[in-house]
C-alpha positions in Angstrom: -10.4 25.8 7.7 -11.6 24.3 10.9 -10.6 20.3 11.3 -13.9 18.5 11.8 -14.0 15.2 14.5 -16.5 12.2 14.0 -17.2 9.9 16.6 -16.9 6.2 15.0 -20.0 4.5 14.4 -19.8 0.9 15.1 -20.3 -0.8 11.8 -22.6 -4.0 12.0 -22.1 -7.7 12.3 -23.1 -9.4 9.6 -21.8 -11.1 6.2 -23.1 -8.3 3.7 -22.8 -5.0 3.7 -22.9 -1.5 1.5 -20.1 0.9 0.4 -22.3 3.4 3.2 -22.5 0.7 5.5 -18.6 0.5 5.5 -17.0 3.1 5.0 -19.2 5.6 8.1 -15.9 5.4 10.4 -13.4 6.6 7.3 -15.6 10.0 7.8 -14.3 10.8 11.1 -11.1 13.7 10.5 -11.4 15.7 7.4 -11.3 19.3 6.8 -14.2 21.2 5.8 -14.8 21.5 2.0 -12.4 19.3 1.3 -15.0 16.0 0.8 -13.1 13.0 1.0 -13.1 10.4 3.5 -9.6 8.9 5.0 -8.6 5.2 3.1 -8.6 3.1 6.2 -5.0 1.4 7.9 -3.6 -0.6 10.6 -1.2 -2.1 12.2 3.0 -0.9 12.6 4.1 1.8 10.1 -0.3 2.0 9.3 0.3 -1.0 6.4 -1.9 -3.0 6.4 -5.4 -1.9 4.1 -8.4 -2.8 3.4 -9.4 -6.0 2.1 -5.8 -8.0 2.3 -4.1 -4.8 0.6 -0.8 -3.1 2.2 -0.2 0.6 2.1 3.0 1.9 0.8 3.6 5.2 1.3 4.6 7.4 3.0 6.7 3.6 4.4 9.8 4.2 2.9 10.7 7.8 3.4 10.6 7.0 7.8 14.4 7.3 7.4 14.4 10.4 4.9 14.0 13.0 6.3 14.7 15.3 4.1 11.5 13.9 1.9 9.5 13.7 5.2 8.4 17.5 5.0 6.2 16.8 1.5 4.1 14.6 3.8 4.1 17.5 7.2 0.2 19.1 8.2 -0.4 20.3 11.6 0.2 18.2 14.6 -3.8 17.1 15.5 -3.9 13.8 13.3 -1.1 12.4 15.8 2.3 11.7 16.5 5.2 10.8 14.1 5.1 8.8 11.2 1.8 7.7 11.7 0.3 10.7 11.2 2.7 11.2 8.0 1.4 7.8 6.6 -2.2 8.4 7.3 -2.3 12.3 5.5 -1.8 11.3 2.1 -4.5 8.1 2.7 -7.2 11.1 1.7 -9.8 10.2 -1.3 -13.6 10.6 -2.6 -15.5 8.6 -2.2 -16.1 6.9 -5.9 -12.0 5.9 -5.5 -12.4 4.8 -1.9 -15.3 2.6 -2.9 -14.2 1.5 -6.5 -10.4 0.7 -4.4 -12.8 -1.4 -2.3 -14.2 -3.1 -5.1 -11.2 -4.0 -7.2 -9.7 -5.1 -4.3 -12.3 -7.6 -3.5 -12.2 -8.5 -7.1 -8.3 -8.6 -7.1 -8.7 -11.1 -3.9 -10.6 -14.0 -6.4 -8.6 -13.5 -8.9 -5.5 -13.6 -7.0 -6.7 -16.9 -5.0 -6.3 -18.0 -9.1 -3.9 -17.0 -10.5 -1.4 -17.3 -7.7 -2.4 -19.0 -4.7 0.3 -16.2 -2.2 -1.2 -13.7 -1.3 1.0 -11.8 0.5 2.8 -12.2 -2.7 -0.2 -10.7 -5.1 -1.5 -8.6 -2.7 -2.0 -4.8 -4.0 0.1 -2.0 -2.5 -1.4 1.6 -3.0 -0.3 5.3 -1.7 0.0 8.6 -2.4 -3.3 9.4 -2.5 -4.6 13.2 -1.5 -3.4 15.0 1.2 -5.9 16.3 3.8 -4.9 19.6 4.1 -2.8 20.1 -0.1 -3.5 20.1 -3.1 -0.2 19.3 -4.2 2.5 17.3 -2.8 5.5 15.5 -2.8 6.1 16.2 -6.6 1.8 14.9 -7.2 -0.2 17.7 -9.5 -3.3 15.4 -9.7 -3.8 13.6 -6.3 -4.9 17.2 -5.2 -8.5 16.3 -5.5 -8.9 12.6 -4.6 -9.6 11.4 -7.6 -6.4 10.1 -8.1 -4.1 7.1 -6.5 -0.6 5.0 -7.2 -0.6 0.9 -6.6 2.6 -0.9 -6.9 2.8 -3.7 -9.6 2.8 -7.4 -8.8 5.7 -8.9 -7.6 5.9 -12.8 -7.5 8.8 -14.9 -5.2 8.3 -15.1 -1.7 9.7 -13.2 1.8 13.0 -15.8 2.3 13.7 -15.2 -1.6 14.0 -11.6 -1.6 15.0 -10.7 2.0 18.5 -13.1 0.4 19.0 -10.6 -2.5 17.9 -7.4 -0.6 19.6 -8.3 2.9 22.7 -5.9 2.3 20.1 -3.1 2.7 20.7 -0.2 4.3 18.0 -0.8 7.0 16.2 -4.2 5.1 14.6 -5.3 8.7 13.1 -2.0 10.1 11.9 -2.2 6.5 10.6 -5.8 6.8 9.1 -5.0 10.1 6.2 -2.8 7.9 5.9 -5.4 5.8 8.1 -4.4 3.1 8.1 -7.5 1.1 5.2 -6.4 -0.5 5.1 -2.9 -0.6 8.5 -1.7 -1.9 9.3 -0.1 -4.2 10.0 -2.7 -7.3 9.7 -2.2 -11.4 9.8 -4.4 -14.8 13.8 -4.5 -14.2 13.4 -6.3 -10.6 14.1 -10.1 -10.2 10.7 -10.3 -8.2 8.1 -8.2 -10.8 5.3 -10.2 -11.7 4.2 -8.9 -15.7 1.6 -11.5 -16.3 0.0 -10.6 -12.9 0.7 -6.6 -14.0 -1.0 -6.9 -16.7 -3.9 -8.6 -15.4 -4.1 -5.9 -12.9 -4.2 -2.7 -15.5 -6.8 -5.0 -17.3 -9.2 -4.8 -14.2 -9.0 -0.8 -13.7 -10.1 0.1 -16.7 -12.9 -2.5 -16.5 -13.8 -0.2 -12.9 -14.1 2.9 -14.1 -10.4 3.8 -14.2 -9.1 6.8 -16.0 -5.7 8.4 -17.0 -3.4 4.9 -15.7 0.1 5.6 -15.9 3.1 3.1 -16.0 6.6 2.1 -17.7 7.0 -1.8 -18.6 8.6 -1.9 -21.9 8.2 -5.5 -22.3 4.5 -5.5 -21.4 4.1 -3.0 -24.7 6.9 -5.5 -26.7 4.3 -8.3 -26.1 1.7 -6.1 -27.2 3.5 -5.2 -30.7 4.7 -9.0 -30.8 0.4 -9.5 -30.3 1.5 -12.3 -27.4 -0.6 -10.1 -25.6 -3.6 -7.9 -24.7 -2.3 -4.3 -23.9 -3.7 -3.1 -21.6 -4.8 0.8 -21.5 -2.2 3.3 -19.9 0.2 5.4 -20.7 4.1 4.9 -21.0 5.6 7.3 -19.0 9.7 6.1 -17.5 8.6 8.0 -13.8 6.4 5.5 -13.3 8.4 2.3 -13.3 7.8 2.2 -10.0 4.1 2.3 -10.2 1.0 2.8 -11.3 -1.4 6.0 -11.4 -4.8 6.1 -11.8 -7.2 8.4 -11.3 -11.4 7.4 -11.0 -13.8 10.5 -12.0 -17.1 11.1 -10.4 -19.6 10.5 -12.9 -22.6 8.3 -13.8 -20.7 4.8 -14.4 -18.7 4.9 -11.2 -21.8 6.5 -9.0 -23.5 3.7 -10.4 -21.5 1.1 -10.0 -20.5 1.9 -6.1 -24.2 1.6 -5.4 -24.5 -1.8 -6.4 -21.1 -2.8 -4.7 -21.5 -5.5 -2.2 -18.5 -6.0 0.5 -18.1 -9.4 1.5 -16.8 -10.4 4.3 -16.4 -14.0 3.4 -14.2 -12.6 1.0 -12.1 -9.3 2.8 -13.1 -10.5 6.0 -14.0 -7.7 8.4 -14.4 -4.2 7.5 -11.4 -1.9 9.5 -11.0 1.4 10.4 
């Protein structure tokens, strides 16, 4: 199949946008028949995402050549690590719209529950591959309706660096925003169970399905009736990330139709 290239149109300079307005430039390069858009990323290592989010994969794999093959594609998308990082950023329109909606809502939530937005920023990655229906062990990410998110972390960069300064290539990873994107699980000192629980509830409220995560402590809180249990399937293969899908259905389409991107919350749209 041929790659379809389109010139990115200029986004209007205003305060409130529809999803259609912000997403037109995201359709710049897709394979015919895949019917997906590429979530935008910027910066060194392509870790800067939309509305304050960070893109985490395959950034951590950059130093692991034996794992890079899963992200390979033809060379027309770019070169080197940038090409690899962009290639797993493809999603359906429903997922793209819903993820921006969630990020915008989370930014407001983050202001309330945690003053440091760098700490509670959403990290996402391993969406769908531009070409492959299966990659890096993923069997349910083939058509753009599922995506992975990191659990939420607490603390600050200095504390994290002191604890992890002995890790190989840590300074390289730090330049790529690794504090926000480094894998984290319920056993990590920097894991924030309360904010992760709030995120899981938000994913469900926004139409999330097939949510998979692993945190025995969160499940224990629910059994003791200390906290309301989020709706997710527990699987120990998902210690470091949350898997969620947003299906193409009437409720999600209506939610996206009514969504409005607020520049005062998310900043200028990127592409």
